[in-house]
N, C-alpha and C positions, 0 to 999 in steps of 0.2 A: 290138354294144353298148357303151356307155361306162357306169361304177357308178363314183360320185364322191360322196367322204366328204368333209366340211369336219369339223374336230377345233379340240376346247380352248383350243390354242395357236398356232388363228391360221393352221395350215396346211393343205392343201389338198392328198387324195391323188386320182390320176383313172387310176382301174383298166380295160383288156377284159375283157371279161367271160369274150368265147368263149376265149379265152387266159390269161386269173388272173395274170394279169405287168400291173406296174406300168408307168404308160404314165412319167407326170410326179408328182412331189411339188414341189409349191406353194407356194411362203412367200415371205416379206420383206415382206410388205403390212401385214398386220394382224398387230395386237400380241394382240389377246383370243379368243375363242373369237368361229368361224365361223355368222354365225347364219341366214344364205340363204343359196341357191345357185339358178340360172336358165342356161337353156345355152336362145341363139337365135343363128344361123345359123353354128355353129361359135365360139362369143365364150361363155368360163362367166362368169357374174355372181357374182362374191364379197360377200360384207355380213358387215361384224365389227367392231365398235364404231367411230369413228370416219370407219370409212373403205369404200369400194367402189371394186372390180380388176375389170378385165376383163382377161381372158387368152384368148388363140388356144391352140383345144385344137388346131390341129395339127403346134404346133411347143411350147407349155409355156410361153409367153415373159408376161410381161406387156405388154398392149398400152395402158391408161388405166389411170389412179388417179383416185379423189373423197375429197372430204372435207369435210363438214360443220359444221368443227371442232373443238368435242368431243362436238357431241352422238352420242347411239350409232343408228345407223343400221342396221335392222332389215329392209327389205322394198328390190326394185329391180326395174326395169321398162323395157326399153326402150323407148319408145315410139315410133321412126323411128331412120331412120340419123341421125339429127343432134339430138335429143333423149334424156336418160336421167331416169327420174325415179326418187327415192331416199324413203322412208319412214321418221321417225324418232321416238326420242322425242317423247313429249305430242301425238303426232298430226301433229307435224311433214310438211311434203308440200313437199320441193325438187326443183325440175326445172335440170339444168344443159345447156347447149347442147352438143353437142357437139365441133365444128367450132372452138368459139374456147375451150376447156374453163370456159368461167362459167355462174356462176348466175344463173341466170333470177330477175331480179325477181317476187314472184306480186302479185296485186290482192289477196292477203289471204292471213297467215300463221295469223287468230284460230282456234281451237281451234272446233270446233261444239257450241250447248249440243243439251242434252238434251228438245230441242223434242220 
């Protein structure tokens, strides 16, 4: 089992819980605090500042990186092998095509009202 910690400096540590050894120190993408971490199919998704990074947990290598300009991002979800959703400040949700690495247009980026 792995223990993963995101830090205020934008770095991430991946530990082996059984042996209590540091497997990887991941850095170089996030400039600010890590807001969210998720694991899916041996891929670690990290969110911090305007960046989302996908790391291979078997090698510790960065495999994909996305940004939404200057918008702080707080949540991520791999929808499928082709789609990555990210949530940002102000309720903004963006969806990336992982094959082309392009941001997909949404029908509306308007905030929901309080009805």
